[in-house]
N, C-alpha and C positions, 0 to 999 in steps of 0.2 A: 459676228466674227471671231471675237476674243472667247466665247464659249466654244466655238468650234475648233479654234486653234489648241485651245486648253485640251479640249477632248482628244483631238489627234495626237498629243505630247502624251497624254496618258496611255492612249493605246499603243503607241511606239515604245514606251517603256515597258509596258506589259508584255509586248512581244518579245522584246529583248530577255525579260525575265524567263518567259517559256522557253526561249533557245538555249538560255544558260542553261536552266533545269535539264533539258534534254540532252545535253553535251556531256553529262557526266553519267554515273551509275544509274540516273533515272532510265537510261535506254535499256539497262539490263531486264530480263524477266525471265521467269521459270519457263515459259512456253515459246521462247524465242525461235526455236527451231522446229516447232510443232507442225509447220507445212513444208518447211525446206528440207528437213531431214528429220522426221518423226521417228525414226529407229535408233537415233542417236544415242539415248540412255540405256537402251538393251544392248547396245554393242560395247558400250564402255563397260557396263556392268559385268558382262560375259567375260571380257579378257582380265578386268580386275580380279573377279573371283576366282578365275583359272590360275591367275598369277600367285594370289595370296593363299590359295590351297596348297601349292607347291611349296613355298616358303613364307611361314606368318609374319616375317619380319618385313616383308615387302608392303604389306598394309602401312605399317609405320612409315616406311620409305615415301611412299606416294603423298602420304598427308604431309609430311615435312617438305616435299618437294614443292606444293602448294604455298607453304607459309614462306618457305625462302624466295620464291617467285615474289609474291605479293609485297613482300617488305623491300624490295629492291626494284624502285622505280615502278610500284604497282604490278597488277597482277596482269601480265602482259606475254606470258611465254618467254621471256628473256633467258631464264636459266636454262633453257632447253638448247640455246644456240651455240655451236662449235665456235671454236676461234677461226678467224679469217685474217686475211691480210689487212684488213682495213680496220679490224678492232680484235681486242681479247676480252674474250667473254667471262661470264660469271662462274664458270665450272671449276676453275682452279683457286677460286678466291679463297682465303682462309676459312671461311665459315663453311665451304662447300666441299673444297677438295678432300679427297678420300672419305667423304662423309655423305654426300647425297647421292643417292642410288634411284634406280628405277626408270631411268632413261629408256632403256630397252623396250620396256612395258608400254609406257607413252608412244613408243614407235610403232608397238603392235597395234595399241588402238588406234593411232591416226592411220594405219594401213587399212584397217578395217573400215574405219569411218569413210575414209576416202572410196572405197568400193560401193558404199551405199549412198553417198551424196558427195561427189567431188567438189572441191573447193568452197565449200560451205562451213564448215564448223572450224573453229580456230584451235590451236595448239593450248592455248591460254584456257580455253573453256573447258577441253579435255582433262587437263590437269585439275581444275576445280571439280569437276565430275568425278573425277577417279579418287580423289581425296574423300569423298563423301562416300562412295561407294566401300572404299577400304575401309572405314570406320564402321559401317554397316556389317560387311564381312567379317568384323571382329567382335559382333555383339554390341556395336555401339549404336547411337542415335542416329535418325536419318533428319534430312530437311530439304526444302526445295532450293536446288542451285540456281541461282539467278545466272542467266547466260546472254551472250550478244557480246563478249569480249573480243578485241581483235588483237592481232600477234604483234610484236614491236618487230621493227627492222634493223635492231641493233643490240648490244648487250654491253656492259660495262665492268671491267674488274676491279676499277676504282671505287665504282658505286658500291659495289658488293662487298669491299673491303673497308667500306668509309665507317664502319660502325653502326650501322642501323640493324643489323642483324644482332641481337644481344648474345654474348657469348656464355658460357657456362660458369664462367668466373663473375658473373653479373650480380651487384647488389640489388636490393628491393627496389632501391631507387631508382637505379639503372634501369632495370626491368619497366617500372612504372612510366618513366620517361619516355623510353624507346617505343613503347606501345601507343602512349598517349600522341607522341609525334604523329602516329599513323591513324589517329581517329579513335583508337581504341581504349576503352576505360580501364580501370583497374580491374574490375569485375571481370570483363573479357580477358585480361592478361592472366588472372588467376584460372579461369575456366579454360582458356586455350593451351597452358601449362598442363593441364589435365592430360593432353595429348601423350605426355610421357608416361601413360598407363600401358602404352606398348613400345615396343621397340627396343633397342640396344645401344650402348654408348662404347666409344673406344676407351682404353686404359690410358692414353694420354689425354683424353679430356676430363676424367674424372681423379686421376693420380693425386693432385695437391689436395682434393677434397677428403680422400680415405686414410691419407698421411699426415696431414697437416690441421685440418678442420677440428675444433672441440665440440661442437653441436654435432656430434654423430653418434650414434649408438655403437658401443665398443667391440661387440662381436660381430657386427655386421661390417665394420671398418677392417676388422682382423681379416674376415674372408675375402673381402675385396683386395685387400692387399697381397692375400696369396697369388693372385693372378696378375697382378699390377704392381711390381717392385718398385722401389723410389727410384732407383736408377733409371734415368731418362735413357730412350733407347732399348731398353728392357721389357718386352712385353708391352709395346706401344699400341699395336693392334689388337691384344687380347680384348674380347668383348664382354659386357655385363649387362643385365637388364635392367632397364630403368625401373620397372616395377618388379619388385622383390617377388610379390605373392603371384600374381598373374599376368606375366609379360606377353602374353599372347591374346588376351582379353581384354576387350575395351569396357573398362569399369570405372570406379571410384577407389579403388585400393591404392592408387597413387598417393591419395590424400591421407590416407591412413599411415602409410608409410613414412609420409614427411612430418605427421605427427609424432610417431614413435623415434624420430631423428634418423630415418634410413633413407632419407632422399640421396640418389646416386650422385646427382651434381649439386655443386654450391649453390648454383642458382634456385633447384628445387627446393633445397631447405631454406633459403630466404624467405620463401612464402609463409613458413611458420617459425619465426625466431623473435617472437615478442613485437612485432608490428602489425600495421594497420591491416594486414591481409589474414591475419591468425583467423578471425572468426568465420570468414568466407571458408578458409580451408576446413576448418571445424564442420559448417554447415554442409559442404560438399561430402566430407567424410561420413556423414550420416545420412544423407539423403541424394541417392543416385539419380532420382527422378530430377531432381533441382539442377544437378550437375550436368545432366543430360541435356537439359532444356537450355540452360545458359550456354553451354559449349556450342550447341545448334546454333543459336542466335550468334554468338560471338565468330562462327564461322561464317556465316553470312555477311556480317559486318567487314569481316578480313577480305572477304571476296568483292567487297566493295572499294578496295583500296587502288585509286587513281586507274581503272581500266580504260584502254584505248576502245574508244567505239565509233560509230558513224563512218567518215571518210578515214579515219587515223589508222595507221598501222596497215597490216594487210591479213589475208588468211593464209598462213604457209601451207605449202604443198607437202614440204617436208619439214617436221618440226625442229632438227639441227640446224637448218639453212634458211636464209631469206630467199624469196622468189627472184628469180635471175629477171 
């Protein structure tokens, strides 16, 4: 009897462990929609390629949308929700307001996907696939996007404003700590920072850097000061490319710029400032293959941050609002 009881207890423990494993990102898989919506990948790719061909910057915007979604309560599509009478969402949070773009592209993708397979594919998954396709469309690496996320039924302005998203003024330790809090290593952080090889930033974000920082190339600073005066409110919305050399191509020039003290953001230059990440920056600047591989692996890890799966959340019909 004692042996039978011990065996039963062991089986119960094993069953609990299996259930726990299955309740998280273990449920995500690249072939999640292979039977329920086999054309989803092609549908997303088509809309993304069209949007990026019209405006290269949109590729960076869709990539950033995924990052800002995942870092606030996990990859759950919460960033897409419009404000309602019951909650104020994340769109007007300090890191997102006048900064995050691409909502209309996600709407177009969702509309096309719904025609193929109504009520099957989550908005959170669409954001994850669109990020990958954006990188590929600009010449970057591909990776198998793990799918099966469900959409949140709420969003939180306070959570998006809580500091989980690292600002452009971040120090190296700030960056490292914020990424580690999400289960991402220092290597993941440096690799994911390479996403700044595409896209642009507003003057209000880099003004202090180009006027006050000392670890900056003098001619580079002077050029940027020309379109971004020191006076607050003057030229706030003027844009500058994050990658000086190839702003619309996903490559490793971002790291070369940082080594030359031509990082546009204070947080960019922190990666090469005599600290622990200098060697990684040098490695990526010399070896685009390693950068591409590490970036792809880090994107998969980022996509695993606290997804809603199973019976949690829902599959929104409209990415901007919860199902009634």
